[in-house]
C-alpha positions, 0 to 999 in steps of 0.5 A: 499499500506504501509503495503504491502511495509512493508510486502515485505521488512520483507519478503525479510529480512528474504530470506537475512537471509541466504546468497544471494550467498549460497544455493541450492534452489528448483525451484518450491519454487524460487518465494516464497524463492529466487526470490526477492534476484536474481532479486537484485543481477541482474536477468532479468527473470521472476521466469516462465522463470527459472521453468515452469511445463506447459511450455518451460524454462530454466529447459528444457534444463537442464539434469542429465548426467549419474547417477552424472553429469549435462549437457545442451541441446546447439541446436535445434538437441539435442547436449548436453555440459558437462564437459570432466571429465563427459564423460570421462569414454565414451572417455576411452572405445572407446579409444584404442592405435590405436585411442587414444581420450584421448590422441588426442581427438575426433570430429565427422565431421558428426552425423554417426560419432558419437559414441554410448554409452552403459548404459550412460542415460541424464534425463529431469525433467518435473514436480516437485510436493510437495507430503509431505501430500500425503506421510504422509497420507501413512505413516500413512495408512502403519505404520503396515509395518514400523517394523524399523520406518524408512519406511519415507526414504525408496527409494523402499517404496516411489517409490511405492508411486510416480507410485502408485500417478502418475497412471499406465496409466499415466506411460503406455502412456508416454514412457520413463517416470519415477517417483521418490519420495524423502525425504528433510530435513530428511523426513520432506518434500516430492517432486515428480519428473516426469522424461524423460530418454533417452538412446541413448546418443553418443559421439559428441566431447571432446578435448585431455586430454591436454585441457580438463584434463590440470594441472590434479592432481596438478591443481584438486580443485584449482585456477587458473585454465587453463583447457577446461573440456568440451565435447559433446554428442548428444541426440537420440530419436525414431522418434516420440521423444520418448525415445529408445534404440540405433538404427541407426534409431533413430534421433537426438533429437529435444528438448522443450529447448535449452540454447542460449549462450553468446560470451559477456564474464563476468566482476567481480560482474556480476549476475551468476547462475547455474541449476544442480543435487548437489549429497551430503551435510551436511549443518545440521550436528551437531558438533559430526557429524563434528568431525567424519568426520575430524577425521575418515572418511576424515583422513582414506580417506586421508592416503589411497589414498595416498598410492593406487595413489603413486603406481598406479601413478608410473605404469602408468608413466612407460607405456602408456598402462597402462596410459589408463587402469588406466586413469579413476581409478587414477581420481576418487580417486585423486578427493575424496583424495584432497575434503577430505583434503580441508574439514579438511582444513575448518573444522579446520580453520573455525571452523566448530565444534563451527559452528554447536554447535551454531545451536545446542544450538539455538535449545536447547534453543528455545526447553527449553523455549517452552517445547519441550523435543523431541528436545534435546534428539534428540540432546543427541541420535545423540552425544550418537550413534557418539561416540558408533560408532566410532571404528566400523566406522574407521574399516569399512573405513579402510577395504573399503578405504583400501582393497575393494576400492583399491585392484582389485581382491577383486573383483574376481568371487566368487559367480561362483566360488560357483556355479561350487564348488556346481556343482563338489559336486553333480557330475553334469556332464551338470552343471559342464560345464554350470559353467566352462563358466560362470566362464570363462565369469565372469573372463573376465569381471573381468580381462577386457581391464582396469585391468593389474595384475601387477599393482593389485599386486603392489598396493594390496601389498602396501594397505594390507601393510598400513591396517595391519600397521594401524588396531590393529592385533585383529582387523584385519580379521582372514584371515590377520593372514597367513601374519603374519604366513606364510609370516612374516607380508611380504604383498608383499610376500603374494600378490607375493604368491596369485597371483602365487598359485591362480586359480584367479591370471591370466587368465592362472591359470584358463584356465589350472584349468578349462582344468585339473581334476577338485576339488571342494577342489582346489577352496574351498582353493584356497588362493585368493578366501580365503582372499577375503571371509574373507575381505567380512565377516569382512566387513559384519560383521562390516556393521551389527554392524554399522547398528544397530545404522542406525534407530535410527540415521535417526529418530533421525535426522528427529527429529532435522531437525524437531526442526530447520524448526520450530524453523526458518521456513522452507523458511529460509532454503534449503535442503540438496542435494540429487541429485535432480534439483537445482538452485544455485546463486550468483557473478563472483567474486575474493577472499583473501583467505590468508594473502597478496594473493589475486585472480582475477575472471578469467584466460587467455591462458597467465597462461596457457603458463606459466604453459606450461612443456612439460616433465610433462604430467600435463602441455602439451599444443597440438602444435596446441594451442600454435602456435594458441595463438602465433598468437593471432588466438582466432577469435571473442571469445577473450576479449576486450583486445586480450587476450583469456579467459579460466576460471572464478570463482563465488560464486555459492554453488556447490558440486559433481554432479554439474560437467557440470551444466550450468552457466548462465547470468541475461538473462538466457544466457549460459556463461560457464560450472561449473566442480570445486570448489576451495580447499578453498571452499570444506569445503562448503558442510557442511558450506557455506564458503563466503569468501573462497567458488568458483565455478570454471567454464569453460568460454563458449568462451574458449569452442567456440574457442576450438570447432571451431579455434582448432578442426575445428568443425565448423558445431557444432558451426553453430548448436549453438544459439550465441548471 
């Protein structure tokens, strides 16, 4: 008995070598790795209540929402809760000037009013299996196919193995089921995920952006927050409960599990845990990779997005129509921009280069004592390749951030142009007519309702000018020489000429070309197409030169990671995020980011009203919400002191992809929805920052208050299981 107790103490101490609130843990390994520490902090559930491959558990109420967010099922009728910004694209697509759901919100008062969303899916994880031995055996079997030595990371190969492992009979008899094998620890471990994917997902409710995006870009990544960042969707299935394409005959899904909801609120130091699909972290970076991220990746993103956003915002503030068109594009840009700034702040403040150097040095020392030369060789290879690729990486990032991501006309239909040119050269009348129609259709898809040529002109001129000022002329694509030679280096004049003279400068230009005497040479010499081709060719060339390092780099990183795991033991570590289902846990807790600055753990509507500014679109408070606040009409959702809670923070370890993750108390009840991180904690993607890093979470009481008292959608409240 004494020996068992001693073993438990040793095991617990080994687990706690990683901070209790650090980590994105695999669910099927919880009992082995983190369950004792979770119980110590306040978890009341058994491990199988969280993950049970053979029965219902909390994981069955959590979905991957779309391709990059998380959602949770909160009713027996398939009601899904996620962030407003996760549903933003769908809300935008349904919005018009006449029915502006972004500005006014949307609430389906009956299921018949719920809006379908083409292309949107939600994905449940049915089971997680360790298939490491199987994959390694297959890699040995298929070594002759591994011409570059990196088959161990190939998604196509691994998913082929997944289908082989699951078997055709299983997949054919389970509609909507898919299997996927993903590598972990850089290919040192492999897990297979059995998924069920639903594609009929309908918009049920969303607050106006003045609530769902309150504070907008100014408050993004900041605490305290006062944002009601939530939206509601519903999963539909066929009459048998199986995934099916949209049909009026589909019915709301009856899920295996849905979350109960606590209205009791939170207190500082309360246990909190969340489930979700975090996207990407870099915990096992070397010191050289940290410097590369700061000095190239982040630095380029910060500067080029500043230029783009300034140009976009000026037009958005001038025209309400443009504001609707570019809302999602602007939001996506600013999100990455602030992330990069916060990442660099943390890298410098906490000297993360040195932190990773200490990790490297520890491995070097251990490897030397054990005569394991492969690990020092891997570290040396990583350092050498990072240095060698620096100039290529800078130029590739400048072209990507500065032109390809920012300048919309770079996406004009070049493929359709090639097809029409070929038809014209062959003088094939039938094919010419076919390709004319195709090119016209392709252009309409490019110049859709969210495209504005005037905005594109302005942004393009600004981005091209900044690119030319930042990259040496001799290293710019050849297509830039016309700007210097014909337009005396004036990017603005160059862009205006492109739009005026190009077939693709406007819909009118294209129709004039297609309805006139068609000449292949007109398209071949088109100034916009010429520029686009030149940029794309340069990008392909840079990517090709960079990719020459990829295989060797991945092999070196696998070896480096193998060394870390051998040195410390696998149970001491969690794998980097890769959009697979993970659990994070910690405590509700405030923080002190700077001298004489202290942040509490919860925000209330009092702070929202302090921020209110009717002249600033980011801080407008809807009239009805102000009236509810003035009357103190918070219903059963107020705190004991009468204040209306809005958001809280916790030490849970999160990143992109965790948007929409359910935050639960020790009993597994929903207490909030994760939607952001604080500015000071963004560097947690590289190294967890216990003193600074906080998840920002919408208090579920505020969500319920908005649905109930503000929107009057009481039928949705009645669906939920409130505690």
